[in-house]
N, C-alpha and C positions, 0 to 999 in steps of 0.2 A: 504494500500500500504506500509506504513512504520509503524513498531511496535511503538505504543504509539501516533501516529499522530492523530487518530480520537479523543481520549480523549483530547489531547492538543488543537485540533481545536475547539471542542465543548466548552471548557472552555474559549476560546478567541473569540467566535462569528465568527468562520471561517467555511467554508464548510468542511464536514467530508467526509470520504471515500465513494465512490459509492458502491452500492450493487453489488453482482455477476451478470454479464450480459453475454450474448452470442452474438457474432457477427453474421451478416447475411451472411458471406462468408464461405468458406471451413474451415477456421480457427475457432476453438471454444475454449472458455475459460473454464478451469477446475480448481477447487480448490482442492489442495492436503492437507492431514492431517488436515481436518477441526475439528476433535474431540480433537486435542491438544489445550489446553486452555492456556490463558495468565497466567502470574504469579499470584499466589494466588488461582488458581484452579477454577476461574470463567470463563464462556464462555464470548465472547465479549459483548453480549447484557447485561448480568447480571452485568458484571464488569462496563460497562458504566453507568448503572443505579445506581450502588453502589458508584460511585464517589461522594465525597462531593461537594456541590455547592460552587461556587466561584464567587464573584462579578466581573463584567467585569472591574471595576476600579482597582482591585487588580492586581498588576503586577505578571505575572507568574514567577515561579522559572526558572533561566537559565538552571538548570539541567534537566528540563522537555523537553527542545527543542531537538528533534531528531538530531543525528549527521549529517544527510543530510542537515540540515538547519543552522548549526553552522558556525561561522566565522572560516576560516582556519588560525588561529593564534596560536602561542605557548601557551600551557596550556589550550586551548579551544577545539581544534580539529586538528589533523594532520593525513591526509590520504595518502600523497604521499611518505614520506620517509620510506624506507623499514624497517629500524631499529625500528621505532615506530609503533608497531603492535596493541596496545591495542585499540586505537580509531578506527582503520581500521576494526578490528574484530567486534567491536560493530556496526559500520556503516553497514557492510555486513550483520550482523544478523538482524538489523532493516529493511534493504532493502529487504532481501530475505523472511522474515517470518513475516506475519501479527500476528502470535501467538508467543509463547515463545520457539519455537522449537530450537534445536541445530543448530549452524551455518553450521554444516556438513551435515544437511539434505537437500533434494531438496527443492526448493522454493515453497511456498504455492500456488502461482498462476502461471499457465503455459498454453500455448496454445497447443492444440492437433488438429489433422486432423480428420474431420468427413467424412467418406467414402461416405455417401449418404446425399445429401442436395438439397434444391431447387435451381436449376441453374438460375442465373440472367444473362440475355444476355448482360447487361451493365457492368458486373463485370467478370474479368478473373483472375485466380490465378494458380500458379504452384510452385513446391517445388524444391530446389536445395541444395545439400549436399556438405560441405567443409571438406576436410580431415585433415586440420590443423587449424590454428587460423584465426580469422577475427577481425580487429581493426577499430573502427570508433570513432570519438571524438565529444562530445557534445559541447566542448568549455566552459564548466562551471566547477566550483570547482577547486581545485588545483591538482586533480588527473585526468589522462586521462581515460575517460569512455564514453560509448555510451549514446545517449539520452535515457531517461526513459519515458515510456508511461504509460497507464492506468494499475493499479494494480501492479506497480513497474516493469513491464516487459520491458527490454530494446529492442530497435528496430533500424533499419536503415531507416532514413527518405526517403520519396519518392523523395526528391530533389537529394539525392545521387544516387538513381537508375536512375533517369532521366539524371543526369550528366554523368553517366557511359555509357548510350546509346548514348549520344551526342559525346562521345569520338570516336565512330566509324566513325564519319565524317572525322577524320584525319587518318583513317586506310587505307593502300593500299589494304587490303583484301576485301574491300567493294565496290560493284559495284555502278555506278552512280544512277541506279534505286533505290537501297536500301538507298543511301544517301538522295535521294529526299523523300523517304518514311519516313525516320527518322526525317527529318525536318517537315513533316506533323504531325507525332506523337508528337514531342517535341515542335513544334512551332518555329517561327522566330520573329524578331523584329516587323514585320508588321502583323503577323498572329498567333493567339493563337493555341496551340497544341490541338490535338483531344484526347490525352490520359491523364488521371489523374494517376499519380504514387503515390499510397497510401503508399508504403513502403515495407520493408522486415521484417518479424516477426519470431522470433525463435520458433521452435517447441520442446516441451519437456523441459528437465532440462536445461534451459538457463544459470544457474549459475555454472554448473559443471566445475571445474578447471578454473573459470573465473579470478582468481587473477593472474595476469601476472607481469613481472618484466623487467626492462631495467637497465643495469649496465654498463655505459660507463667507459672504462679503457684505452683509447688511450694515455692519457698523462702519466699515470703511466707505461704503458707497453713500450712506445717508447721514451718519452722525459726525464723524471726525476722521482725520488721518489715523490709520491704524494698520499694523501688519496683519496679514491674513495667512491662514494655514489650510492647505488642502489635505484631505484625509482619504486614504485608500479604503476600499471595501470590495467585496466579492459578490457579484450578482450573475445570474444566468442571462446570457445575451441571445435573444430570439430562440428560446429553447422549445423543444417538443418533449412533453412529458407523457409517460404512461401512468395512469392512475389505477391502482389495484385495490380491489375490495374483496371481502370474503364473508361467508356466513354459514352457520350450521343449518339454516332454513333453506331447503332447495326450492321453495315456492316463491321466493322473493322476486318481484318484478324488476329485474336488473335494468332493463331498458328505461323504465320510468325513473329509477334512481339516477341513471346517467343524465336524463333530461334535467332533473332537479339540480344535479351538480353543475352541469353546464350553465344553467341559469344562475347559480350561485357565483360562478366564476365571473359573471358580468358585474359583480360588486367589487371585483379586484382581489387578486391573490397576493398575500404577503404585504410587505411594507412599501412606502412611497407611492401608493396608488394615486394620491392627489397630484403627482407629477408625471403620470403616465405609465408607471411600472405596473405589472401584474394583470394586464387586461388581455385576454384572448380574443374577446369581441368588445365592441363599444358598449358603454352602459346603456340601459334601456331609455334614459331620458334623451338620448340622441336620435331616437327613432320617431319620425313624424307621426306614426300611428299610435304612439304611446300617450296616455293621458297627461303625463308630466311634460311632454314636449312643448306645449303651448306656453307654459309658465317658465320654461327655461330660456336662456339666452344663447343664440347661435350666431357667432360673429365670424363672417368669412374673412380670410386673410390670405394674402400671397406676399412672400417676402424673399429677399436675397441678402446675403451678408457673409460674415466670417464665421466659420464653423468652429465649435468647441473642440479642444484637443484632449484626449485621454492621457493617462500616465504612460501608456505604451507608444504614444505618438499618433495613434489612430484618430481620425476625425469622425465626429458623430454629432448630428443635429439632435439636441436634447430638449424635449417638450417642457422640461422643468423651467425653461427660460420664461414661460408665460406666468407661472405662479410666482417666480422670483420677482418679475417686474411688478405684478400687482401688489404683492406684499410690500415691496420697497416703496411704491407710490402711496399706498395707504399710510405707511409710517411718515412719509414726507408731508402728506396733506394734514394728518392729525397732529403732527408736531407744531403746526401753525396755529392750533386752537386748543391744545392740551397743555397743562402746566407741569406734568410729570412724565418721565420716560415710561414708568410702570403703566400708566393709563394708556399710552400709545401702544405698548407691547401687548397688553391684555386684550385690547380691541382687535389688533392684528391677529393674535392667536385665536380669538373668537371666530374670525372669518376663515383662517387658513389652517388652523390646528397647531398643536404643539406635541411634545413628547407625552403629555398627560391626557390629551383628548383630541378627537378629530374636529376639524373645522366645520362651520355651517355651510361652506361653499364647496361644491364639487366641480372639478375641471377635467375636461378631456379634449385633447387635440386629435382630431380625426383628419389624417392627411394621406389620402390614397395616392397622390402624385407628389413627386419631389426627387431631388438628387442632391448629393453633397459629396465633396472631398474636402479640399482646403476651404472652399466656399460652399454655401448652400443656395438652392433655388427651390422653394417649397410653396405649396398652396394647400389650403385645407379649411376646416371650420373649427373654431375654438368654442366648445360647448361649456356652458356654466349653468349650474342648477343649485337651488337651495335644498338642503336636506330636509328642512321643515317647510311644508307647503304654506304659502301665504307670508313667509318671512320677508321683512323689508331689507334684509341684508343684501339680497341679490340686486335690488334696485340701486343701492349705493355702489356695489361692486361693478355694475354695468357702467356707471358714470366714471369710475376709476379706470376701467378698461378703455373707454373712449379717450380719457385723459392720456393714458399710456400710448395709445395709437396716434393721437393728434400731436403730442408734444415731442415724441422721440421714436422709440421702436422697441424691439425685443431682442434678447440674446447678446452675444458678445459684441462689443464696440457699438452699443446702442446709442451713445451720445453723439455720434457723427453720422453724416449722410454717406450713402454708398458712393465711394470715389470712382468706381468703374463707370457709373452713369453720369455723375455730376462734376468730375474733375479728371477726365481720362488722361490729360497731359501729365498727371502725377506719375504715371507708369511709363512715360515715354523715354525716360533716361536709360531704361534697360538694366538697372542695377539690382534687379530682384526685389523691389520694394514689396512689402507685405500688404495684403488687402486691408482696407479701413472702412468701417461704417456698416450701415444696413439701410434697407429701404423696404417699407411695407405699404401695401395697398388694401383697401376694403371698400365695399359699397355701403357700409353702415353709417358712417359719419355724415352729418348734415352741415358741418362747419366749412364755409367757403370764403368768408371774408374776415377782416380784422375785427369788425363790429360783432360778428357772430362768435369769434374766438373770445373777445372780451366778455360777452354775455355768458358764455359757457363757463369761463374761469370764475367770474363773479358768483354765478349760481352754485358752482361746486364748492367754493370756499364758504359760502353762506350755509350750504347743506351740512358741511363738516362742523361748522360752529353750532348750528341748531341741534344736530343729532348727537354729536359726540364731544363737543367742546366744553371747556371748563368755564366756570362763572366766578369772577370775571375772566375773560379770555386772556391767557398769558402764553406766548409762544416759547418753545424751547430754542436754545441757541445751537442747534445742530447745523452742520455745514449746508444741508439742503432742506432746511425747514421751509415749507411752502407758506410764506406770509408776504403780504404786499410790502413789508418793510425789509424783506430779505432777498427778494427776487424781482427781476424786471424782465418782461417779455416784450420782444420787438418782432415785427413782422412786416412783410411787403408781398405784393402779388408779383409773380415773375413767370417767365417762360421756362424752357428746359435748362437754362443755365443758372448756376448758383453764384451769388455774389459773396455771401458770407463764408463760403468754403475757403476763399483766398485768405481770409483773416488767419486761419490756422497755419498757413504756410508762408506768411509774411515774416521776413527775417526780423523786422522790428519787434515782433511779438514772440518770436521763438525764444524759449528759455524762461518763459513766464509760467510758473506752476499752474495758475488758474486757467491758462489757455491750452497749453500742450502737455501739462503734467510734468514738465522737466525744468531743471535749472539750466543756466547757460552752460553749454558744452556737454550736457547729459545725452546719453545715447538711447536710454529707455525711460519711459514714464515712471516716476516715483510717486506721483500724486494723482488723485482723481480730478479731472478737469472741472472747472466751475461753470462750464458752458455746455448747453444742449443745442444741437442744430438739427432742424427737421425740414425736409422738403415735402409738405403735405399735398398730395394730389387733389386738384379740384377740377371741375368740368372745363372743357375747352382746351385740353392739353396744357393747362396752367398749373402752377404750384403756389401755395401760400408758404413762403419761406419764413420759418420761425426760428428766432434765436433767443434762448433763455439764459439769463445771467444771474448767478448767485453771488451777491456782493457784500452780505452782512455777516456778522458774527465771526465764527472761526475761519471763514474763507477770506477775510479782508487781507490778511498778510500774504496770501497766495497771489495777489495781483501785483506784487512788487517783483520787478525784474532786476537782477544783479547788474549794477552799473547804470541803470536807466530809471530806477524809482518806480512809482505807481503807474501802472499801465491801464487802469480802469478808465480814467478820463479819455485817454487816447482811443480806447476801444469804443467808448460811447460816441466820440466825435467821428470815428471811422464809420460806425453804423448810420449816424445821421447823414454823413456825406453820401452814403449809398442809398439814401431814401428809405431807411427803415424807420418806422414810427412805433412808439411805445404803445402796446395794447393792454398791458396789465402791470400792476404794481405801482407803488408810490415813486415819486421822483427820487432818483439816486442822489444821496446827500454828498455830492462832490461838485466842485467847480471845474468844468472840463477845460482842458488846455487845447491850443490849436493842434490840428492834425499834423503829425510829423511827415515831412516830405521825403521821399526816397532820394538818396544822393545820386 
């Protein structure tokens, strides 16, 4: 199961790995790459026999212990922190390969489906395919990973499958007769269930793209400058599972049980379901024929931009960008009307969930079309629904979603417009410049003019104050608090060309942290820019070009450029000279200086 574990176990009077076995169900164990030998060129049996004998009383070397069994302490083994990859690579290699194969090769032991097998009336199995990721947690180690079964193959425990079926007891889509049947299958406090839930087992290469990552950035993006840490986790990527059930009752209607289980899967299997993980089929509220469809929100989107990069260097468009954008904007908006961070965070958790409870809002990104590598080009529908019918939460989140779409975008590099479309000369130098920005389109927004933009932002700020604000209203001093005293929004109507994009590449402003996130001479951004830039599509092949400046509180110092002083007055004059008019926010409390002329 683990590279080196058999030898280590033998030397310490512990059970060794089992021999290859085949299950009695439709799932069958196959061993891949058996001819690849361990280090030293010996096959496992020969190498085991060639090992020097060691007295049981002799303590084994700590370096002989596989990574799976080492303490998660600094200098011994570190699996979770993304920046520390050496131990994690060794751990993955030991886990996936009984032999010395490369970590990039498929795992040695895999399950396959046998088409013909002896059908056991007490056992039932069926397969289900997931188009994205599935995450389940074993609760062990310092890295989030699924439980590991025989031969190192991860699986989803039967208790998780049973719990998923029991969730249907709270679903309004289930009839009373089906709920009674579910209690018969799963059991009650007084009566044991008739079905044994044996678990869900991955078919084929279960390790493909299994190294996942979570990178929380809310504090740095919204509150203040702060270092961020990415954390590694293990999830199944586009897996196919075989779900196995058994019973002593040969009369159970297995096909009906399968239908119920498939319906339960539409609630989401495992963790992170609010970010798209764990769905084999879209949730029911995405179906036009479902009663909840009319009360849900269905926002069509098409977008292109910079694709996220996993720890392995693989590119992946990740639907969690929508939830991250909405949560971040809720915190910005409420920071302008709430007087404590706790109040802001509690309301955000109410909408989107926390480690202690699920949120009131469900999200699902349905995207049948799209492609991505270093950049993405996708289209689909973002579905949102309230878990409690009639809740006003969805009405507010609908306005936040329109705010996110109108003012910026989603995903990596969302503060900038898509340079491929609006500044193609940026790439003409041929020096391999990386892609910048994003661009999203939708038919849902009705904002087409600066007057409509002002009215929308006024109404949204008023709604935040009325429904969630403190009395009296006191804003927080976060870097991106949405308050008229902290932010100024400028806009103008334009054609396909962008004026403001030139500001970010003007040498006079380069090296200003508030503009490009860098100090003079810096190669990579160290700070989050204090400017959002958006080219909002409007009818007639026109755009409403929107520039949002955060100028108060903790961001004020970022407008200073080494050797040139305060750049905010120059930026304001630059925007005025390009015919941008202020659409929202109070007057910036500065006396603008004349625009600097290029030498």
